[in-house]
N, C-alpha and C positions, 0 to 999 in steps of 0.2 A: 504494500500500500504506500509506503514511504517512497518507493522508487517512482511510482506514478506521480506523486505530488512533486517530487524533485524534477521530473521530466516536464511536467506542465508549467512549473515555475520557471524553468530555463527557457521554455518557448515564449513565455510571457515577457521575460526580461529581454530576449532577443527582439521581440516585436516593439517593445517600448524604446529600445535604443536606436532603432532605425529612424532616419530622418524622413519626415513626411512633409512634402512641400504643398501648401494649400493651393487650390486652383486659382486663387486671386493673384498669386505671385508668379504664375507660369507665364512666360513671355510667348506671345504668339508672333509668328513671322509673317504677319499679314499687313498690308498697307491699306486695305480696304477700310472704310468707315464702319464703325460698329452698327449693327442693325438695331432699329428701334424696337423696343419691347412690343410684344404682340397685344398687350393690354391697352395701349393708347388708341383712342378713337381718332379717326381722321378729322382734321380741322374743318370747322364749318366754313362755308364760303362767306367772304366778307363783302359787304356792299362796296362797289367801286368808289362811291362818293366818300365813304369813311376811309377807305384805303388811301385816297388822294390827300385827305386831311392829315392822316397819320404821317404820310411821306413828307408833307409840307412842314409839319411840326418837328419832325426828327431832324430837319435841316436847319432849324433855328439855333442861334447862339444862346448862351445862358441868360444874357440880359434881355434878349428878345422874348425868351420864354417867360421870364419874370414879368415883363410888361403884358404879355398875352394873358397870364394868369390873373393879373390885376384887372385887366379889362373884362375878362369873363366874370370875375367876381362882381364887378359893378353892374354889368349887363344883366346877370342872372340873380342878383341880390343874394349872393352866397356869403354867409358870415365866415370870419376867420376862425380857424380851429386851433386851439392851444394844444401843442404836443407835449408830452411829459419830458422833463429834462433827464438826460442820461445817455445821450447819443443815439436815441431811437430814430430821430429825424435828422435829415441832412441840414447843415447850416444854411440859412437864407443868405442871398447875396447882400452886399453892403448897401446897395441902393434900396432894396426891399426892406431891410431892417430899419432904416430911417423912416420909411413910410409907415411901417407897422407901429413904431414907437409913437409917432404922431397920432395915429388912430387910437392907441391905448390912452394917451393923454386926454383926448377928447372925451372918451368914455368916463374917465375919472372926474371930469369937470361936470358932467351931467348929474342932475340932482337925484339922489337915491329916493325910491318910493316905497320899498319894502324893507321892514326893519325886524330885528329880533330884540325883544325887551328883556333886559337882564337885571335882576334884583341883586344889587351889589351888597348893601348892608341896610341896617335899620337902627333906630333908637330903641334902647331897652324899654323905655317908658311907653312907646307906641307899638310894642310887639303885638298885643292882642288885636289892635285895630288893623295892623298889616296882615295878620293871619286871617281875619274875617274877610278882608278885601281879596286876598289871594284865593280864599275858599269860594267866594262868589265869582271871581274871574275864571277860575279853572274848573269849577264844579267838583272839587275834591271834598272829602270828609274833613271834619275838624282836625282829626289826628294827622291825616296826610298833609293838610295845609300847614300845620305846626311843624312837621318834619321838613317840609319844603322850605319854609321861611328860615328855619334854623340852619339849613344846609347852604345858606347864601355864601358866596355869590353863585347864582344859578340862573339859567335862562328861563324866564317866566313864560313867554310866548314867542313863537317863531313865525316868520312871514306875515307880519301884520302891516296893514297900510299905514301911511304916514299920519293921517288924521287920528286913527284909532290908537296908534302908538303914543302920540303926544297926549291924548286924553288920559290914557292909562298911566303914563308917566306923571302927569300933573296930579292925578288922584293919589297915587302912592307917595309922591313927594309931599303932598299936603298932609299925609298921615305920619310922616317922619321917616320914610324910607329913602334910600339913595338908589336911583334907577338910571341905567344907561341904555341908550339905543345903539344897536350895532347894525 
């Protein structure tokens, strides 16, 4: 029995010491282009009008392409999309970056119409009044309103119109709370 085990272990050792070359490393002596995989479907025919547009666009320089994109955005009312930072998007050309910075400055100048109301703090003497007002504003129970007020600073309401936000702020500040609009 031990002779059989020794014989089979020798044949296993011989097989494991042989060098096996994976098929990916085998060099083929062919100059022909590799064949396309059989799973790919043939390309759908492209409209000649679209093909001519693609050809025209592919011949444009980088600056011409930038101005084309700006013109298409204005013609079609397409908003700018913010890409995440980290190298995911290609850097914009210098001329385009200046235009985008000017547009962002215009957006910041526009008046904000939607606010978040944040309860910053409150006077210790006016705590019961603030709790009652928070209870009526949010529709919470008395215990939940007390926990909410005691956990200040905390956002009281989100996405509130300017008029409503100013009314709520005035009411709470009249009771002795410090409120900010974000």
